[in-house]
All heavy atoms as a GROMACS GRO file, in nm:
protein
  655
    1MET      N    1  10.297   9.269   8.437
    1MET     CA    2  10.143   9.303   8.457
    1MET      C    3  10.067   9.181   8.512
    1MET      O    4  10.098   9.079   8.471
    1MET     CB    5  10.083   9.360   8.330
    1MET     CG    6  10.147   9.480   8.275
    1MET     SD    7  10.065   9.626   8.362
    1MET     CE    8  10.143   9.758   8.282
    2CYS      N    9   9.970   9.226   8.587
    2CYS     CA   10   9.878   9.119   8.632
    2CYS      C   11   9.780   9.098   8.534
    2CYS      O   12   9.699   9.182   8.490
    2CYS     CB   13   9.824   9.176   8.757
    2CYS     SG   14   9.688   9.071   8.823
    3LYS      N   15   9.761   8.978   8.489
    3LYS     CA   16   9.655   8.943   8.383
    3LYS      C   17   9.528   8.917   8.461
    3LYS      O   18   9.527   8.816   8.540
    3LYS     CB   19   9.704   8.816   8.301
    3LYS     CG   20   9.621   8.777   8.192
    3LYS     CD   21   9.639   8.884   8.069
    3LYS     CE   22   9.575   8.819   7.955
    3LYS     NZ   23   9.568   8.910   7.848
    4PHE      N   24   9.431   8.993   8.443
    4PHE     CA   25   9.300   8.981   8.514
    4PHE      C   26   9.196   8.996   8.420
    4PHE      O   27   9.164   9.106   8.367
    4PHE     CB   28   9.293   9.087   8.628
    4PHE     CG   29   9.172   9.069   8.714
    4PHE    CD1   30   9.136   8.967   8.787
    4PHE    CD2   31   9.094   9.176   8.713
    4PHE    CE1   32   9.024   8.962   8.864
    4PHE    CE2   33   8.970   9.164   8.776
    4PHE     CZ   34   8.942   9.059   8.867
    5LYS      N   35   9.114   8.891   8.386
    5LYS     CA   36   9.004   8.909   8.291
    5LYS      C   37   9.027   8.972   8.164
    5LYS      O   38   8.974   9.066   8.133
    5LYS     CB   39   8.878   8.970   8.377
    5LYS     CG   40   8.827   8.895   8.491
    5LYS     CD   41   8.697   8.955   8.535
    5LYS     CE   42   8.646   8.880   8.656
    5LYS     NZ   43   8.532   8.936   8.714
    6ASP      N   44   9.140   8.929   8.099
    6ASP     CA   45   9.180   8.981   7.983
    6ASP      C   46   9.239   9.122   7.976
    6ASP      O   47   9.231   9.193   7.891
    6ASP     CB   48   9.076   8.962   7.875
    6ASP     CG   49   9.031   8.816   7.860
    6ASP    OD1   50   9.129   8.734   7.870
    6ASP    OD2   51   8.919   8.789   7.827
    7THR      N   52   9.266   9.163   8.106
    7THR     CA   53   9.319   9.304   8.113
    7THR      C   54   9.457   9.299   8.190
    7THR      O   55   9.455   9.224   8.276
    7THR     CB   56   9.216   9.387   8.200
    7THR    OG1   57   9.088   9.378   8.122
    7THR    CG2   58   9.269   9.531   8.212
    8ASN      N   59   9.543   9.368   8.149
    8ASN     CA   60   9.674   9.380   8.223
    8ASN      C   61   9.664   9.494   8.321
    8ASN      O   62   9.645   9.607   8.268
    8ASN     CB   63   9.792   9.403   8.113
    8ASN     CG   64   9.817   9.284   8.033
    8ASN    OD1   65   9.789   9.171   8.079
    8ASN    ND2   66   9.855   9.307   7.915
    9LEU      N   67   9.700   9.462   8.434
    9LEU     CA   68   9.679   9.561   8.544
    9LEU      C   69   9.803   9.584   8.606
    9LEU      O   70   9.879   9.497   8.636
    9LEU     CB   71   9.575   9.524   8.664
    9LEU     CG   72   9.430   9.512   8.618
    9LEU    CD1   73   9.351   9.467   8.735
    9LEU    CD2   74   9.366   9.655   8.566
   10GLY      N   75   9.843   9.716   8.628
   10GLY     CA   76   9.957   9.768   8.710
   10GLY      C   77   9.932   9.884   8.783
   10GLY      O   78   9.810   9.941   8.778
   11ILE      N   79  10.013   9.918   8.869
   11ILE     CA   80   9.996  10.032   8.955
   11ILE      C   81  10.073  10.142   8.909
   11ILE      O   82  10.192  10.140   8.880
   11ILE     CB   83  10.033   9.999   9.111
   11ILE    CG1   84   9.965   9.871   9.165
   11ILE    CG2   85  10.014  10.111   9.189
   11ILE    CD1   86  10.027   9.804   9.277
   12LYS      N   87  10.008  10.262   8.900
   12LYS     CA   88  10.077  10.380   8.862
   12LYS      C   89  10.106  10.467   8.971
   12LYS      O   90  10.224  10.526   8.978
   12LYS     CB   91   9.989  10.458   8.758
   12LYS     CG   92   9.969  10.399   8.613
   12LYS     CD   93   9.885  10.470   8.529
   12LYS     CE   94   9.879  10.615   8.540
   12LYS     NZ   95   9.781  10.673   8.444
   13LYS      N   96  10.016  10.477   9.076
   13LYS     CA   97  10.039  10.577   9.175
   13LYS      C   98   9.966  10.549   9.293
   13LYS      O   99   9.851  10.481   9.289
   13LYS     CB  100  10.002  10.709   9.123
   13LYS     CG  101  10.020  10.820   9.228
   13LYS     CD  102   9.951  10.956   9.162
   13LYS     CE  103   9.925  11.057   9.273
   13LYS     NZ  104   9.859  11.186   9.221
   14LEU      N  105  10.018  10.571   9.420
   14LEU     CA  106   9.924  10.558   9.534
   14LEU      C  107   9.910  10.698   9.601
   14LEU      O  108   9.990  10.806   9.579
   14LEU     CB  109  10.009  10.478   9.645
   14LEU     CG  110  10.060  10.345   9.611
   14LEU    CD1  111  10.139  10.272   9.713
   14LEU    CD2  112   9.937  10.258   9.572
   15ASP      N  113   9.790  10.718   9.664
   15ASP     CA  114   9.757  10.845   9.727
   15ASP      C  115   9.692  10.819   9.854
   15ASP      O  116   9.590  10.746   9.853
   15ASP     CB  117   9.678  10.926   9.625
   15ASP     CG  118   9.633  11.062   9.672
   15ASP    OD1  119   9.681  11.108   9.776
   15ASP    OD2  120   9.569  11.134   9.605
   16PHE      N  121   9.734  10.875   9.957
   16PHE     CA  122   9.680  10.878  10.086
   16PHE      C  123   9.593  11.001  10.134
   16PHE      O  124   9.548  11.008  10.250
   16PHE     CB  125   9.779  10.848  10.201
   16PHE     CG  126   9.847  10.712  10.171
   16PHE    CD1  127   9.951  10.698  10.099
   16PHE    CD2  128   9.798  10.606  10.232
   16PHE    CE1  129  10.013  10.575  10.074
   16PHE    CE2  130   9.844  10.463  10.208
   16PHE     CZ  131   9.952  10.466  10.139
   17LYS      N  132   9.574  11.085  10.044
   17LYS     CA  133   9.514  11.219  10.079
   17LYS      C  134   9.365  11.230  10.018
   17LYS      O  135   9.301  11.336  10.028
   17LYS     CB  136   9.598  11.329  10.021
   17LYS     CG  137   9.721  11.348  10.094
   17LYS     CD  138   9.813  11.454  10.016
   17LYS     CE  139   9.949  11.458  10.087
   17LYS     NZ  140  10.038  11.544  10.021
   18VAL      N  141   9.303  11.124   9.970
   18VAL     CA  142   9.179  11.120   9.905
   18VAL      C  143   9.079  11.135  10.006
   18VAL      O  144   8.984  11.215  10.008
   18VAL     CB  145   9.158  10.988   9.818
   18VAL    CG1  146   9.018  10.989   9.770
   18VAL    CG2  147   9.261  10.978   9.704
   19LYS      N  148   9.078  11.046  10.113
   19LYS     CA  149   8.986  11.051  10.235
   19LYS      C  150   9.056  10.988  10.330
   19LYS      O  151   9.133  10.892  10.332
   19LYS     CB  152   8.867  10.970  10.189
   19LYS     CG  153   8.753  10.973  10.294
   19LYS     CD  154   8.631  10.900  10.255
   19LYS     CE  155   8.527  10.890  10.360
   19LYS     NZ  156   8.422  10.793  10.323
   20ARG      N  157   9.028  11.046  10.456
   20ARG     CA  158   9.101  10.998  10.577
   20ARG      C  159   9.069  10.844  10.601
   20ARG      O  160   8.961  10.802  10.586
   20ARG     CB  161   9.047  11.069  10.704
   20ARG     CG  162   9.119  11.034  10.830
   20ARG     CD  163   9.074  11.126  10.939
   20ARG     NE  164   9.133  11.062  11.064
   20ARG     CZ  165   9.143  11.141  11.174
   20ARG    NH1  166   9.103  11.250  11.178
   20ARG    NH2  167   9.219  11.082  11.283
   21GLY      N  168   9.172  10.764  10.633
   21GLY     CA  169   9.164  10.622  10.659
   21GLY      C  170   9.175  10.537  10.531
   21GLY      O  171   9.131  10.421  10.538
   22THR      N  172   9.193  10.603  10.406
   22THR     CA  173   9.176  10.517  10.292
   22THR      C  174   9.313  10.532  10.221
   22THR      O  175   9.401  10.635  10.242
   22THR     CB  176   9.070  10.574  10.197
   22THR    OG1  177   9.091  10.714  10.156
   22THR    CG2  178   8.931  10.549  10.263
   23MET      N  179   9.338  10.452  10.114
   23MET     CA  180   9.446  10.468  10.029
   23MET      C  181   9.396  10.449   9.881
   23MET      O  182   9.320  10.361   9.852
   23MET     CB  183   9.536  10.358  10.049
   23MET     CG  184   9.652  10.333   9.949
   23MET     SD  185   9.770  10.202   9.985
   23MET     CE  186   9.678  10.059   9.973
   24ALA      N  187   9.428  10.532   9.809
   24ALA     CA  188   9.380  10.523   9.654
   24ALA      C  189   9.495  10.474   9.581
   24ALA      O  190   9.619  10.513   9.588
   24ALA     CB  191   9.354  10.661   9.599
   25ALA      N  192   9.468  10.380   9.490
   25ALA     CA  193   9.564  10.335   9.394
   25ALA      C  194   9.525  10.357   9.258
   25ALA      O  195   9.405  10.310   9.219
   25ALA     CB  196   9.590  10.174   9.419
   26TYR      N  197   9.591  10.418   9.179
   26TYR     CA  198   9.562  10.443   9.044
   26TYR      C  199   9.628  10.342   8.953
   26TYR      O  200   9.744  10.312   8.956
   26TYR     CB  201   9.623  10.583   9.005
   26TYR     CG  202   9.564  10.692   9.090
   26TYR    CD1  203   9.603  10.728   9.197
   26TYR    CD2  204   9.441  10.749   9.049
   26TYR    CE1  205   9.555  10.834   9.282
   26TYR    CE2  206   9.376  10.846   9.120
   26TYR     CZ  207   9.440  10.886   9.233
   26TYR     OH  208   9.375  10.984   9.321
   27LEU      N  209   9.546  10.276   8.886
   27LEU     CA  210   9.605  10.153   8.797
   27LEU      C  211   9.613  10.196   8.648
   27LEU      O  212   9.560  10.304   8.594
   27LEU     CB  213   9.484  10.046   8.799
   27LEU     CG  214   9.447  10.000   8.938
   27LEU    CD1  215   9.339   9.891   8.914
   27LEU    CD2  216   9.562   9.959   9.026
   28THR      N  217   9.699  10.112   8.586
   28THR     CA  218   9.744  10.143   8.451
   28THR      C  219   9.628  10.143   8.345
   28THR      O  220   9.645  10.196   8.238
   28THR     CB  221   9.851  10.051   8.412
   28THR    OG1  222   9.797   9.918   8.415
   28THR    CG2  223   9.983  10.070   8.480
   29ASP      N  224   9.519  10.086   8.387
   29ASP     CA  225   9.396  10.092   8.286
   29ASP      C  226   9.308  10.204   8.307
   29ASP      O  227   9.207  10.206   8.248
   29ASP     CB  228   9.314   9.941   8.293
   29ASP     CG  229   9.266   9.930   8.424
   29ASP    OD1  230   9.274  10.010   8.521
   29ASP    OD2  231   9.174   9.832   8.436
   30GLY      N  232   9.351  10.290   8.389
   30GLY     CA  233   9.265  10.411   8.415
   30GLY      C  234   9.186  10.411   8.538
   30GLY      O  235   9.128  10.509   8.583
   31ARG      N  236   9.171  10.295   8.602
   31ARG     CA  237   9.082  10.291   8.720
   31ARG      C  238   9.150  10.340   8.840
   31ARG      O  239   9.272  10.334   8.853
   31ARG     CB  240   9.030  10.151   8.742
   31ARG     CG  241   8.936  10.100   8.639
   31ARG     CD  242   8.888   9.960   8.676
   31ARG     NE  243   8.984   9.865   8.653
   31ARG     CZ  244   8.969   9.740   8.683
   31ARG    NH1  245   8.870   9.696   8.738
   31ARG    NH2  246   9.067   9.659   8.646
   32GLU      N  247   9.065  10.385   8.926
   32GLU     CA  248   9.129  10.425   9.058
   32GLU      C  249   9.050  10.338   9.173
   32GLU      O  250   8.920  10.318   9.166
   32GLU     CB  251   9.068  10.574   9.099
   32GLU     CG  252   9.104  10.625   9.233
   32GLU     CD  253   9.063  10.760   9.249
   32GLU    OE1  254   9.034  10.840   9.149
   32GLU    OE2  255   9.051  10.809   9.370
   33ILE      N  256   9.119  10.275   9.250
   33ILE     CA  257   9.058  10.189   9.351
   33ILE      C  258   9.103  10.257   9.491
   33ILE      O  259   9.196  10.284   9.521
   33ILE     CB  260   9.130  10.052   9.352
   33ILE    CG1  261   9.096   9.978   9.225
   33ILE    CG2  262   9.082   9.971   9.461
   33ILE    CD1  263   9.157   9.851   9.199
   34ILE      N  264   8.990  10.274   9.564
   34ILE     CA  265   9.003  10.320   9.710
   34ILE      C  266   8.983  10.214   9.799
   34ILE      O  267   8.872  10.163   9.802
   34ILE     CB  268   8.915  10.449   9.729
   34ILE    CG1  269   8.955  10.550   9.628
   34ILE    CG2  270   8.929  10.494   9.875
   34ILE    CD1  271   8.855  10.678   9.628
   35VAL      N  272   9.073  10.187   9.885
   35VAL     CA  273   9.058  10.085   9.994
   35VAL      C  274   9.084  10.141  10.127
   35VAL      O  275   9.166  10.228  10.152
   35VAL     CB  276   9.144   9.954   9.964
   35VAL    CG1  277   9.111   9.893   9.833
   35VAL    CG2  278   9.302  10.000   9.963
   36PRO      N  279   9.022  10.080  10.230
   36PRO     CA  280   9.059  10.129  10.360
   36PRO      C  281   9.199  10.084  10.405
   36PRO      O  282   9.226   9.974  10.367
   36PRO     CB  283   8.954  10.052  10.463
   36PRO     CG  284   8.896   9.951  10.367
   36PRO     CD  285   8.911   9.979  10.232
   37ILE      N  286   9.270  10.172  10.469
   37ILE     CA  287   9.397  10.133  10.521
   37ILE      C  288   9.398  10.020  10.612
   37ILE      O  289   9.490   9.958  10.615
   37ILE     CB  290   9.462  10.265  10.580
   37ILE    CG1  291   9.503  10.367  10.462
   37ILE    CG2  292   9.603  10.221  10.633
   37ILE    CD1  293   9.578  10.496  10.515
   38SER      N  294   9.288  10.005  10.682
   38SER     CA  295   9.277   9.896  10.786
   38SER      C  296   9.300   9.753  10.711
   38SER      O  297   9.317   9.652  10.779
   38SER     CB  298   9.144   9.890  10.859
   38SER     OG  299   9.032   9.886  10.760
   39MET      N  300   9.281   9.750  10.582
   39MET     CA  301   9.313   9.620  10.513
   39MET      C  302   9.462   9.577  10.517
   39MET      O  303   9.502   9.468  10.487
   39MET     CB  304   9.270   9.628  10.358
   39MET     CG  305   9.115   9.626  10.344
   39MET     SD  306   9.081   9.644  10.162
   39MET     CE  307   9.173   9.533  10.074
   40PHE      N  308   9.536   9.681  10.542
   40PHE     CA  309   9.683   9.667  10.556
   40PHE      C  310   9.745   9.718  10.680
   40PHE      O  311   9.783   9.838  10.694
   40PHE     CB  312   9.757   9.747  10.440
   40PHE     CG  313   9.699   9.706  10.306
   40PHE    CD1  314   9.598   9.782  10.237
   40PHE    CD2  315   9.755   9.596  10.233
   40PHE    CE1  316   9.554   9.738  10.103
   40PHE    CE2  317   9.695   9.551  10.097
   40PHE     CZ  318   9.610   9.622  10.042
   41PRO      N  319   9.739   9.629  10.788
   41PRO     CA  320   9.772   9.686  10.925
   41PRO      C  321   9.918   9.734  10.932
   41PRO      O  322   9.926   9.845  11.006
   41PRO     CB  323   9.759   9.547  11.003
   41PRO     CG  324   9.671   9.462  10.919
   41PRO     CD  325   9.689   9.500  10.789
   42ASP      N  326  10.019   9.691  10.858
   42ASP     CA  327  10.142   9.742  10.849
   42ASP      C  328  10.138   9.888  10.792
   42ASP      O  329  10.209   9.973  10.854
   42ASP     CB  330  10.236   9.665  10.758
   42ASP     CG  331  10.266   9.524  10.821
   42ASP    OD1  332  10.237   9.506  10.946
   42ASP    OD2  333  10.324   9.442  10.750
   43ILE      N  334  10.072   9.911  10.701
   43ILE     CA  335  10.064  10.052  10.630
   43ILE      C  336   9.994  10.141  10.734
   43ILE      O  337  10.025  10.262  10.761
   43ILE     CB  338   9.992  10.052  10.498
   43ILE    CG1  339  10.069   9.970  10.410
   43ILE    CG2  340   9.968  10.192  10.444
   43ILE    CD1  341  10.009   9.945  10.266
   44LYS      N  342   9.879  10.086  10.801
   44LYS     CA  343   9.806  10.174  10.894
   44LYS      C  344   9.892  10.229  11.010
   44LYS      O  345   9.872  10.333  11.056
   44LYS     CB  346   9.687  10.079  10.952
   44LYS     CG  347   9.607  10.158  11.043
   44LYS     CD  348   9.481  10.076  11.098
   44LYS     CE  349   9.397  10.145  11.194
   44LYS     NZ  350   9.283  10.069  11.242
   45HIS      N  351   9.988  10.149  11.041
   45HIS     CA  352  10.073  10.197  11.163
   45HIS      C  353  10.186  10.290  11.114
   45HIS      O  354  10.265  10.336  11.199
   45HIS     CB  355  10.131  10.068  11.234
   45HIS     CG  356  10.031   9.998  11.311
   45HIS    ND1  357   9.981   9.890  11.266
   45HIS    CD2  358   9.961  10.029  11.421
   45HIS    CE1  359   9.876   9.850  11.346
   45HIS    NE2  360   9.873   9.933  11.458
   46LEU      N  361  10.214  10.316  10.986
   46LEU     CA  362  10.302  10.406  10.937
   46LEU      C  363  10.260  10.551  10.968
   46LEU      O  364  10.144  10.581  10.968
   46LEU     CB  365  10.335  10.397  10.797
   46LEU     CG  366  10.386  10.266  10.739
   46LEU    CD1  367  10.385  10.269  10.591
   46LEU    CD2  368  10.521  10.246  10.798
   47THR      N  369  10.354  10.639  11.001
   47THR     CA  370  10.319  10.775  11.002
   47THR      C  371  10.288  10.842  10.870
   47THR      O  372  10.316  10.780  10.770
   47THR     CB  373  10.447  10.857  11.062
   47THR    OG1  374  10.548  10.853  10.972
   47THR    CG2  375  10.494  10.809  11.203
   48ARG      N  376  10.232  10.957  10.872
   48ARG     CA  377  10.194  11.016  10.748
   48ARG      C  378  10.311  11.037  10.662
   48ARG      O  379  10.306  11.022  10.531
   48ARG     CB  380  10.131  11.167  10.764
   48ARG     CG  381   9.991  11.165  10.727
   48ARG     CD  382   9.937  11.299  10.758
   48ARG     NE  383   9.826  11.285  10.846
   48ARG     CZ  384   9.746  11.386  10.884
   48ARG    NH1  385   9.780  11.512  10.837
   48ARG    NH2  386   9.652  11.364  10.953
   49LYS      N  387  10.420  11.078  10.713
   49LYS     CA  388  10.545  11.100  10.640
   49LYS      C  389  10.600  10.963  10.579
   49LYS      O  390  10.642  10.966  10.476
   49LYS     CB  391  10.662  11.168  10.735
   49LYS     CG  392  10.781  11.200  10.649
   49LYS     CD  393  10.855  11.308  10.732
   49LYS     CE  394  10.992  11.343  10.670
   49LYS     NZ  395  10.966  11.420  10.547
   50GLN      N  396  10.583  10.861  10.654
   50GLN     CA  397  10.642  10.732  10.610
   50GLN      C  398  10.549  10.689  10.497
   50GLN      O  399  10.607  10.612  10.413
   50GLN     CB  400  10.640  10.633  10.725
   50GLN     CG  401  10.750  10.646  10.824
   50GLN     CD  402  10.735  10.563  10.947
   50GLN    OE1  403  10.623  10.533  10.997
   50GLN    NE2  404  10.856  10.505  10.996
   51ARG      N  405  10.428  10.710  10.498
   51ARG     CA  406  10.333  10.668  10.390
   51ARG      C  407  10.367  10.740  10.260
   51ARG      O  408  10.342  10.682  10.151
   51ARG     CB  409  10.193  10.695  10.429
   51ARG     CG  410  10.138  10.608  10.534
   51ARG     CD  411   9.988  10.638  10.560
   51ARG     NE  412   9.948  10.570  10.679
   51ARG     CZ  413   9.850  10.603  10.754
   51ARG    NH1  414   9.772  10.701  10.734
   51ARG    NH2  415   9.817  10.537  10.867
   52GLU      N  416  10.418  10.856  10.268
   52GLU     CA  417  10.447  10.939  10.154
   52GLU      C  418  10.574  10.874  10.076
   52GLU      O  419  10.602  10.914   9.968
   52GLU     CB  420  10.480  11.080  10.186
   52GLU     CG  421  10.356  11.158  10.234
   52GLU     CD  422  10.393  11.293  10.279
   52GLU    OE1  423  10.510  11.345  10.258
   52GLU    OE2  424  10.300  11.369  10.340
   53ASP      N  425  10.652  10.792  10.143
   53ASP     CA  426  10.782  10.727  10.090
   53ASP      C  427  10.753  10.600  10.040
   53ASP      O  428  10.816  10.491  10.093
   53ASP     CB  429  10.881  10.731  10.199
   53ASP     CG  430  11.020  10.722  10.145
   53ASP    OD1  431  11.043  10.738  10.021
   53ASP    OD2  432  11.116  10.713  10.240
   54TRP      N  433  10.658  10.589   9.938
   54TRP     CA  434  10.627  10.465   9.878
   54TRP      C  435  10.694  10.442   9.751
   54TRP      O  436  10.749  10.535   9.692
   54TRP     CB  437  10.474  10.451   9.850
   54TRP     CG  438  10.406  10.561   9.779
   54TRP    CD1  439  10.353  10.678   9.846
   54TRP    CD2  440  10.402  10.593   9.649
   54TRP    NE1  441  10.316  10.770   9.744
   54TRP    CE2  442  10.340  10.709   9.618
   54TRP    CE3  443  10.446  10.520   9.530
   54TRP    CZ2  444  10.315  10.764   9.492
   54TRP    CZ3  445  10.431  10.563   9.411
   54TRP    CH2  446  10.351  10.694   9.382
   55MET      N  447  10.704  10.316   9.709
   55MET     CA  448  10.778  10.301   9.577
   55MET      C  449  10.686  10.181   9.509
   55MET      O  450  10.629  10.102   9.569
   55MET     CB  451  10.916  10.246   9.600
   55MET     CG  452  10.928  10.123   9.675
   55MET     SD  453  11.088  10.097   9.730
   55MET     CE  454  11.081  10.139   9.907
   56ILE      N  455  10.687  10.195   9.378
   56ILE     CA  456  10.631  10.092   9.284
   56ILE      C  457  10.736  10.010   9.203
   56ILE      O  458  10.832  10.082   9.158
   56ILE     CB  459  10.522  10.153   9.204
   56ILE    CG1  460  10.408  10.221   9.277
   56ILE    CG2  461  10.472  10.055   9.093
   56ILE    CD1  462  10.310  10.301   9.190
   57MET      N  463  10.722   9.889   9.213
   57MET     CA  464  10.820   9.802   9.141
   57MET      C  465  10.753   9.716   9.037
   57MET      O  466  10.656   9.660   9.062
   57MET     CB  467  10.884   9.712   9.241
   57MET     CG  468  10.946   9.790   9.362
   57MET     SD  469  10.973   9.683   9.516
   57MET     CE  470  10.805   9.702   9.571
   58ASP      N  471  10.799   9.726   8.918
   58ASP     CA  472  10.753   9.650   8.803
   58ASP      C  473  10.611   9.675   8.782
   58ASP      O  474  10.538   9.576   8.728
   58ASP     CB  475  10.791   9.498   8.811
   58ASP     CG  476  10.938   9.482   8.820
   58ASP    OD1  477  11.016   9.554   8.756
   58ASP    OD2  478  10.972   9.376   8.873
   59ASP      N  479  10.552   9.784   8.806
   59ASP     CA  480  10.406   9.815   8.795
   59ASP      C  481  10.328   9.714   8.858
   59ASP      O  482  10.190   9.730   8.868
   59ASP     CB  483  10.375   9.813   8.644
   59ASP     CG  484  10.434   9.928   8.559
   59ASP    OD1  485  10.461  10.033   8.619
   59ASP    OD2  486  10.428   9.916   8.438
   60GLN      N  487  10.374   9.622   8.941
   60GLN     CA  488  10.290   9.508   9.002
   60GLN      C  489  10.295   9.509   9.163
   60GLN      O  490  10.213   9.478   9.211
   60GLN     CB  491  10.354   9.375   8.960
   60GLN     CG  492  10.320   9.340   8.820
   60GLN     CD  493  10.174   9.319   8.816
   60GLN    OE1  494  10.114   9.231   8.862
   60GLN    NE2  495  10.117   9.409   8.733
   61TYR      N  496  10.412   9.568   9.212
   61TYR     CA  497  10.435   9.575   9.348
   61TYR      C  498  10.441   9.700   9.413
   61TYR      O  499  10.497   9.797   9.344
   61TYR     CB  500  10.544   9.483   9.391
   61TYR     CG  501  10.528   9.347   9.325
   61TYR    CD1  502  10.597   9.318   9.205
   61TYR    CD2  503  10.455   9.234   9.383
   61TYR    CE1  504  10.579   9.196   9.138
   61TYR    CE2  505  10.445   9.119   9.322
   61TYR     CZ  506  10.507   9.100   9.193
   61TYR     OH  507  10.503   8.970   9.147
   62PHE      N  508  10.413   9.729   9.548
   62PHE     CA  509  10.452   9.850   9.600
   62PHE      C  510  10.479   9.827   9.743
   62PHE      O  511  10.456   9.722   9.796
   62PHE     CB  512  10.329   9.939   9.592
   62PHE     CG  513  10.194   9.905   9.676
   62PHE    CD1  514  10.174   9.944   9.805
   62PHE    CD2  515  10.115   9.811   9.627
   62PHE    CE1  516  10.066   9.896   9.890
   62PHE    CE2  517   9.992   9.767   9.685
   62PHE     CZ  518   9.978   9.823   9.820
   63SER      N  519  10.573   9.908   9.802
   63SER     CA  520  10.623   9.901   9.924
   63SER      C  521  10.659  10.030   9.974
   63SER      O  522  10.643  10.135   9.907
   63SER     CB  523  10.735   9.809   9.940
   63SER     OG  524  10.778   9.781  10.070
   64PHE      N  525  10.716  10.027  10.106
   64PHE     CA  526  10.749  10.167  10.165
   64PHE      C  527  10.877  10.146  10.221
   64PHE      O  528  10.924  10.042  10.273
   64PHE     CB  529  10.645  10.198  10.276
   64PHE     CG  530  10.499  10.213  10.238
   64PHE    CD1  531  10.425  10.095  10.204
   64PHE    CD2  532  10.453  10.337  10.209
   64PHE    CE1  533  10.294  10.111  10.169
   64PHE    CE2  534  10.318  10.354  10.158
   64PHE     CZ  535  10.245  10.240  10.130
   65GLU      N  536  10.957  10.274  10.227
   65GLU     CA  537  11.082  10.257  10.283
   65GLU      C  538  11.096  10.208  10.418
   65GLU      O  539  11.185  10.128  10.474
   65GLU     CB  540  11.151  10.397  10.276
   65GLU     CG  541  11.296  10.409  10.310
   65GLU     CD  542  11.377  10.347  10.189
   65GLU    OE1  543  11.342  10.350  10.075
   65GLU    OE2  544  11.474  10.280  10.239
   66ALA      N  545  10.992  10.237  10.521
   66ALA     CA  546  10.983  10.196  10.641
   66ALA      C  547  10.938  10.044  10.666
   66ALA      O  548  10.934   9.996  10.784
   66ALA     CB  549  10.912  10.293  10.723
   67LEU      N  550  10.894   9.984  10.560
   67LEU     CA  551  10.838   9.836  10.561
   67LEU      C  552  10.937   9.744  10.486
   67LEU      O  553  10.980   9.777  10.389
   67LEU     CB  554  10.702   9.826  10.521
   67LEU     CG  555  10.595   9.914  10.596
   67LEU    CD1  556  10.470   9.887  10.523
   67LEU    CD2  557  10.584   9.849  10.737
   68SER      N  558  10.928   9.619  10.534
   68SER     CA  559  10.990   9.508  10.450
   68SER      C  560  10.887   9.441  10.375
   68SER      O  561  10.924   9.357  10.296
   68SER     CB  562  11.075   9.424  10.549
   68SER     OG  563  10.982   9.360  10.644
   69THR      N  564  10.772   9.468  10.407
   69THR     CA  565  10.656   9.397  10.328
   69THR      C  566  10.632   9.455  10.188
   69THR      O  567  10.642   9.570  10.173
   69THR     CB  568  10.524   9.406  10.413
   69THR    OG1  569  10.541   9.368  10.534
   69THR    CG2  570  10.411   9.333  10.342
   70ILE      N  571  10.616   9.366  10.097
   70ILE     CA  572  10.594   9.398   9.964
   70ILE      C  573  10.450   9.355   9.923
   70ILE      O  574  10.417   9.250   9.938
   70ILE     CB  575  10.699   9.342   9.857
   70ILE    CG1  576  10.830   9.391   9.900
   70ILE    CG2  577  10.653   9.368   9.720
   70ILE    CD1  578  10.933   9.316   9.808
   71TYR      N  579  10.371   9.457   9.870
   71TYR     CA  580  10.227   9.414   9.840
   71TYR      C  581  10.224   9.423   9.685
   71TYR      O  582  10.295   9.466   9.616
   71TYR     CB  583  10.141   9.531   9.895
   71TYR     CG  584  10.138   9.542  10.046
   71TYR    CD1  585  10.222   9.638  10.102
   71TYR    CD2  586  10.062   9.449  10.125
   71TYR    CE1  587  10.228   9.652  10.242
   71TYR    CE2  588  10.079   9.459  10.266
   71TYR     CZ  589  10.160   9.559  10.314
   71TYR     OH  590  10.153   9.570  10.461
   72SER      N  591  10.112   9.340   9.637
   72SER     CA  592  10.089   9.352   9.493
   72SER      C  593   9.961   9.405   9.458
   72SER      O  594   9.868   9.429   9.543
   72SER     CB  595  10.096   9.197   9.444
   72SER     OG  596   9.979   9.133   9.465
   73VAL      N  597   9.936   9.422   9.326
   73VAL     CA  598   9.815   9.478   9.283
   73VAL      C  599   9.697   9.377   9.310
   73VAL      O  600   9.585   9.418   9.341
   73VAL     CB  601   9.813   9.491   9.122
   73VAL    CG1  602   9.831   9.374   9.048
   73VAL    CG2  603   9.690   9.570   9.075
   74LYS      N  604   9.732   9.258   9.324
   74LYS     CA  605   9.641   9.154   9.369
   74LYS      C  606   9.585   9.165   9.515
   74LYS      O  607   9.473   9.135   9.554
   74LYS     CB  608   9.683   9.000   9.346
   74LYS     CG  609   9.702   8.972   9.206
   74LYS     CD  610   9.756   8.820   9.198
   74LYS     CE  611   9.753   8.780   9.055
   74LYS     NZ  612   9.799   8.642   9.035
   75ASP      N  613   9.677   9.221   9.597
   75ASP     CA  614   9.631   9.255   9.735
   75ASP      C  615   9.544   9.354   9.740
   75ASP      O  616   9.453   9.357   9.829
   75ASP     CB  617   9.767   9.293   9.813
   75ASP     CG  618   9.862   9.168   9.831
   75ASP    OD1  619   9.829   9.059   9.846
   75ASP    OD2  620   9.981   9.197   9.820
   76LEU      N  621   9.543   9.448   9.642
   76LEU     CA  622   9.452   9.562   9.646
   76LEU      C  623   9.316   9.519   9.604
   76LEU      O  624   9.210   9.561   9.644
   76LEU     CB  625   9.507   9.674   9.550
   76LEU     CG  626   9.623   9.760   9.583
   76LEU    CD1  627   9.669   9.836   9.471
   76LEU    CD2  628   9.591   9.856   9.710
   77LEU      N  629   9.306   9.413   9.515
   77LEU     CA  630   9.180   9.370   9.463
   77LEU      C  631   9.149   9.251   9.543
   77LEU      O  632   9.038   9.194   9.502
   77LEU     CB  633   9.208   9.326   9.314
   77LEU     CG  634   9.259   9.438   9.217
   77LEU    CD1  635   9.296   9.374   9.076
   77LEU    CD2  636   9.150   9.540   9.204
   78ARG      N  637   9.223   9.209   9.632
   78ARG     CA  638   9.188   9.094   9.724
   78ARG      C  639   9.169   8.965   9.634
   78ARG      O  640   9.064   8.894   9.656
   78ARG     CB  641   9.054   9.123   9.798
   78ARG     CG  642   9.085   9.226   9.915
   78ARG     CD  643   9.170   9.156  10.014
   78ARG     NE  644   9.188   9.247  10.132
   78ARG     CZ  645   9.255   9.203  10.242
   78ARG    NH1  646   9.303   9.083  10.259
   78ARG    NH2  647   9.260   9.301  10.342
   79LEU      N  648   9.261   8.942   9.551
   79LEU     CA  649   9.246   8.821   9.466
   79LEU      C  650   9.341   8.701   9.533
   79LEU      O  651   9.422   8.725   9.594
   79LEU     CB  652   9.311   8.857   9.322
   79LEU     CG  653   9.236   8.950   9.249
   79LEU    CD1  654   9.308   8.976   9.119
   79LEU    CD2  655   9.095   8.908   9.235
   0.00000   0.00000   0.00000
């Protein structure tokens, strides 16, 4: 888990259907963060089908079958 201001944060789920051009990340502390996909150029260039093929690793990191890049919860929060 990511220790952030006395809170342990992890990623539970990603969702690309919330609003066009955005990605929602559901965190283990109950929060939902919505970020523009443009923050992640590699993800922006994936097809819709490729975006559905995401994986979460150790509650901290996420990636996609079509990418070699691994992102963290800190990337979502811009830490």
